N, C-alpha and C positions, 0 to 999 in steps of 0.2 A: 504495499500500500505505500504511495506515496505522501506527500508533506501535506495534501491539500485537506487529509482528516478520513474519519469514518464513512465506509459507504452508505451514500442515501437509498432511500426507495421512490425510485422513479417510476413514468409510465410505462417503463420498456423490463423493469427488473425481474430477471428469473426466465426470461422469455427463451426459446429453444433458439438453436443455432439454426442461421439464416437458412431457410428452404431453398431447393431448386424450384425455376419455373414449373415443373412438371408435377412437382409435390406442392402447391401454395393455393390451394383452393378457399381456406379458410381462417388466413390470416396469419400472423408471424412476424415475419419480414425481418428486415436490417435492426438489430438493436443497439440501441447507446452504449453495452457492454462490450458488442462487436467491434465498434466503431475503436473503443478504449482499445482494448486488444491489438488492433492494427496501428495506433499509432503510437503504441507502447506506454499510455496512461491509464489510470483508474477511469470508473463511471462516472466520478464524483467530479472529476476534472473535466472530463466531455464537459458536463452536465454546466460544472462553472465559466466554462469557456463560451458555451452557447448562450448563456445567461448575462454573462460580464466578461466582456473578453480581455478587459484591462487588469484582471486577476489573474491570469495567467500568463507564463513569460511568452516572446513572440516566436521562438522555437516551438515551444508548446501547440501554441495557435495555429501554427504552419502546419504542422505533423497532424493537428485534430482534422484542420480543411481538408487537407488531403485524403485523411481517411474518411470523411462525409464525402468528398468526391467520387471517392474510388467504390462506395457502397452504394448510394443514393440513397443515404439515411436521410429523411424527413425526421425534425424534432417531435415529440409529442407533446401538444397543447392540453391534453388531457391529463392534468396531475394527478398519480395515483394509481391508475388504471391500470389493470396488468393486460400485456400485449397479448396474453391469449384468450380475454374476455370477449364478449362481443358486443356491441355498440347498438346493435338492430339499424343502425346510421347507414344510409347508401347516399352516397355523392350522383349526381348530374350533373354536367356541364354542356350547356348548348350555346351556341351563337347567340340567337334571340328569343327572348321571353315572349314578345308580342307577336312576333311572325307565327300563324298559323301552321305552317310546314314544320315547326318545332314543337310548337305548344300541345298540338293535338297529338303530336308522337310522345311528349313527356307525358301528358295527361295518361294515357292507357300505359305506359311505366309504370307511374307512381300507384295506378290502380292494381295493379298483378302485384306489385312490391309491397305494399299495405294489406294486401289480404294474406300477407303472409307474415305480418307484424313488424315491416321495417317501414322506417320513417326518411324521408327524402330531405336532401340537404342540397338545393337546387341554385346556380349562377349563372350569368350571362356571360359569354367569353369576347362578345362584338366580333367574332371572325377574325381574331388578334391572337398569334400563336404565341406572342410574350406575354399577354395578357392571362390564356391559357395557362401558359407556365406557372405565375404566379399562383391562380386558383387552385391549381394541381397543387400546389407545395401545401396552400392554406387548407385545402380540403383534407388532404392527407395527415395535417398534424391534428386534426379531429380523431384519426384512426377510426375511419368507416369500415366496415366490413365488406363492401363492394363499391365500384366506380364505373360510370357510363359516362362515354367522352363520344363529340359528335365527330365523326370523322377520322382519317387513320393517318394524317400527316401533323405531327408535333414536335416541338424540338429535341434534339439531342437530352437535355437535361431533363425535361416533362418524362420521357419514355425511359430514361435511367431509374427515376423516383420511381416511376411506377413498378419498374419491373424488379426493385428494391422492395417496395412494399409489402411484396407478400402477399395480396388481397387479388379476387377474382376483378378482370377489369372488360368490359364490353365497348366496344367502338361500334358506334351506329351510323346508318344513312352513307354507307360507302363500304367496299369489301377491298382486303387483301388477302394476298397468300401468304403472309407475314406480320399476321394480327399480333398485339403484345398479349392478347391472350385468346378474346374471340371477338367476330364482328359479325353484326346483322346488317344487311343494306341491299346495293345493287351497285352496280357498273356503272358511274357517270360517263366513262369513255365510252362503253357500249351503247348507252342510250343517246349521247351525241351523235354516234355513227348512223342508228336507226332512224334517227329524224332526218337526217341529210339524206338515207335512203326513200324514207316516207317522202320528202320533198321533191327529189327529181322522178321519184315515179308516180307522182301527181303532176307532174309534167312541168315543174319549175325549173327554168334554166340559169336564173339569176336570186342570188341570196345575199343576205346579211346578217349578221348576230347583233343584240345588244346583251352585253353581259355586266351584271353587278360586283361590287369588289368582293368575291367570295371564290376561294380556290376551286373549290367541286365544280362553281358554274364557269369558271375560265375552262377547266376541265372538259365540260359537255361540248364547250362553243368551240376550244381547239379541234375535238375529234370531229365535229360536225363540217367545220372548216375543211380539215386535211381529205375528208369522205366526200364533199360536195364537189370539192376541186378535183378530185380523183375521179369522180364520174360525168359532172358537167363539163369539166374544162374550163371552167370560170371560174375567176378568181370572186372569193367571197368577204364582202366588204363587211368590216369590224368596228364596232363603237365599245369600249370599255368603260366603265364608269369609276369613279373615285369612291364610293359611297354603298350603301346598300341599295337595294331596289324600292321604288315607288311609284306610284302615278305619273308624280309629276316629271322625275328621272325618265320613264315610259315615252310621254311626250315630248320632253326635250331631245329624247334619242332619234326620236323617229323624224322630228323637225331637222336634227343634223343630218341625218341621212337624207334626206329628201332636197334641204339648199346645199348639201355639197355637191350634187349632179352626179355622183357617182353609184346612187339608188332610186332610180324610178318607178322600177315594176320586179316582181317578185317576191321570195317566199323569206320574212323575216323571223328568223330562233332567237327568243328571247330566252333570257336564264331565270324568270320567274314569272309566274301570269300575273304580279302587280306592273311588271313593266309590259306586258301583253298588252293588260288593260288600257293602261296608259299609249300605248301606241295606238290602239284602237277607236282611243279618243281623238287623237291627232290626225287620224287620217279621215275618220268622219269629220272635223272641223275642215281640213283643207279638201271635201268632196272628192275623194279617192275612193275607189271601189274596193270593198275586201269582199269575195278575193278576187276578183276581177282584175283587178291591177296589182294589188299587192295583197298576199296572205300572211297571217300572223299565227304563230304557233308558240307557245307558252311553255311553261314547267311549273308543275305542281297540283294540276286540278284541284284550287282552291274553293271553295262553297259557293264563290260567285261563278266561276266559269261558265257554267252551263248557262248564266241569265243576262251574259255582255249580248250587245250588239253588232254584227253577229253572234252567235255562241263561238266560245273561244276552244278550238283546237290545242290540246296540250300533252304533256306528259305526264301518266296517273303514277303513285307510288302508293301502295296501303300503308300511310304512316299510322294508323291505330292497330294494325297486325306488327310492325316494325316493334312499335312499343311494347309490345305484347310479346313476341319472341325476346326480346331483350331481357325483358325482366324473367322470365319461363329459364332463360341461360344462365341467369346470375343465380337466381334459386336454385338451381340444381347444382351449380358448384359450388354453393354455400351448405347445401345438403351433403355434401361429398359425395355426389354422383360422380362418375368418371364421364369425362367430357365426350361427347359425341361425336361433333362437329365443331372444328374452332370457324369456321367460316358459312353463314346461315344468306343464301344469296335467295333474296325475297321476288328480285326482278322487278320490271314498269310495265305500262301500257300505254302506247299512244293511243290518246280518244280523238278522234277525226268528229270536228265539229264545224260549224259553219264558216269560220275565218281561214280555213285552208282546205 
């Protein structure tokens, strides 16, 4: 024992050795004691360095920081809680709590988790990976039993912390062959390609995309552009927005396309139904026939999509089922059941209506 005194009781005292990823369904993860062993100091010294770095030497602090970086350890904000105990708390991080695309998903996820006695701690990332990284650290410090993330692209530090946390993780709204733990969603690139096929096969030889500031939306737009250009032999005009989707941005984007002179007829693929609705309004105001002169295709199949004029052609994803499947996947892992499928592909559907 070093000069810093007797060992104190901490939130991770007495925890088991760090688990491998294969054997981490119900918690445990990297402990403060493990960080201390790697740094060559006591658990008390690690705690002191985290709470008041001025109380340890610069060299000791350096070794502790290196050990934390190596292990992905996240300090425990729940003083006195045992690492092996269940908090009955599950974290969910979504880009937007007001966007119905995510709120409907979260609603069904919450219902599924609450039915099994879990409560949800929800935060909004704002489509910002750096903000998501900070929220992941903050939420993990509360020692949740599991975590839901939106998307599959996270910072290296966030992934490291999640792998070190030793809890079930489900990534939703996207799929990958290499999830952190599990993922439930669909392929955005494939969806973009199929929309391009739909546009070409519907007789459109000119196309444009309008895309909000969202990595998944940009991926759909890139895939659409590559597929359309390969099949139609025409360059796709693109408008990338600096912020989130809205009716106003949809109107402005269509005005930009038309006034630029690069796009006067053809199909417009919008990254969300909100943008597509704004596009329909702008086209109506300008007296441009839809779909006779310009066709509009959205994404998300929001509740208003069948009731626009004309009704909006869009890509539909069963968000309610997605939330249910994410909850079921976590519940099974928390119950210690062997993981059957790490990747659950729910697919999507192109819904043809009057706008294209």
